[in-house]
C-alpha positions in Angstrom: 21.0 30.6 67.7 17.9 31.9 69.5 16.0 30.2 72.4 12.3 29.5 71.5 9.6 28.7 74.0 7.1 26.0 72.9 4.3 28.6 72.9 6.2 30.6 70.3 6.9 27.5 68.2 3.1 26.7 68.1 2.7 29.8 66.0 5.1 28.3 63.4 2.9 25.2 63.1 -0.5 26.8 63.2 -1.2 30.0 61.2 -1.7 32.8 63.7 -1.3 36.6 63.7 2.3 36.3 64.8 3.4 33.6 62.4 4.9 35.7 59.6 6.8 37.8 62.1 8.2 34.7 63.8 9.2 33.1 60.5 11.6 36.0 59.9 13.5 35.0 63.0 14.1 31.4 61.8 17.3 32.3 60.0 19.0 32.6 63.4 18.2 29.0 64.2 16.1 27.5 67.0 17.1 26.2 70.4 14.4 24.8 72.6 13.9 22.4 75.5 13.7 18.7 74.8 10.1 18.5 75.8 8.9 21.2 73.4 7.8 18.7 70.8 5.4 17.2 73.3 4.1 20.6 74.5 3.5 21.7 70.9 1.7 18.5 69.9 -0.5 18.9 73.0 -1.4 22.4 72.0 -2.3 21.3 68.5 -4.4 18.4 69.8 -6.2 20.7 72.3 -7.1 23.2 69.6 -8.4 20.3 67.5 -10.5 19.0 70.4 -11.9 22.5 70.9 -12.8 22.6 67.1 -10.3 25.5 66.5 -8.6 23.3 63.9 -10.1 21.3 61.1 -8.8 17.8 60.6 -6.8 19.0 57.6 -5.3 21.9 59.6 -4.5 19.5 62.5 -2.7 17.2 60.1 -0.8 20.1 58.5 0.2 21.4 61.9 1.6 18.0 63.0 3.5 17.7 59.7 4.9 21.2 60.2 5.9 20.2 63.8 7.8 17.2 62.5 9.7 19.3 60.0 10.4 22.0 62.5 11.6 19.5 65.1 14.1 18.1 62.5 15.6 21.6 62.3 15.8 22.7 65.9 18.4 21.9 68.6 17.2 20.6 71.9 18.6 21.5 75.3 18.5 18.5 77.6 18.3 18.4 81.4 22.0 17.9 81.8 22.8 21.1 80.0 20.2 23.0 82.1 21.7 21.8 85.3 25.3 22.7 84.4 26.8 25.5 86.5 26.4 28.9 84.9 30.0 29.7 85.7 31.2 27.3 83.1 30.5 29.9 80.4 29.4 27.3 77.8 27.3 24.2 77.5 26.6 21.5 74.9 23.1 21.0 73.7 22.5 17.6 72.1 19.6 15.7 70.6 19.3 12.2 69.5 16.9 9.8 68.0 14.8 7.8 70.5 15.1 4.1 70.8 12.0 3.6 68.5 13.6 5.6 65.8 11.3 8.6 66.1 12.8 12.0 66.5 15.6 14.2 65.2 18.8 13.0 63.7 21.3 11.4 66.0 23.8 13.5 67.9 23.5 17.0 66.5 25.7 19.3 68.7 26.5 22.9 69.0 28.4 24.9 71.6 27.3 28.3 73.1 30.0 30.5 74.5 
């Protein structure tokens, strides 16, 4: 799995110069921070407000974000704060109380 910053993930939701190159890296999987979904949605909305995205492109980008978020694995604060000397950590994600978000309890272990 490869760690992806929210700024790189934006390029997978909105067609940009780097989109095709980044799509080739998707086979390795995506690991990102738990707040990336909010950061990406914010970037999409900002571009929409600045008229860089049409309403149709905005809708498509938000749909792409939802699909992408279903496939990635999120690192939560507890994993970030774990001592580096452990040599491994669990990254988990789960559905929010209102039922929005990724599937419940997807886990992986990095060694």
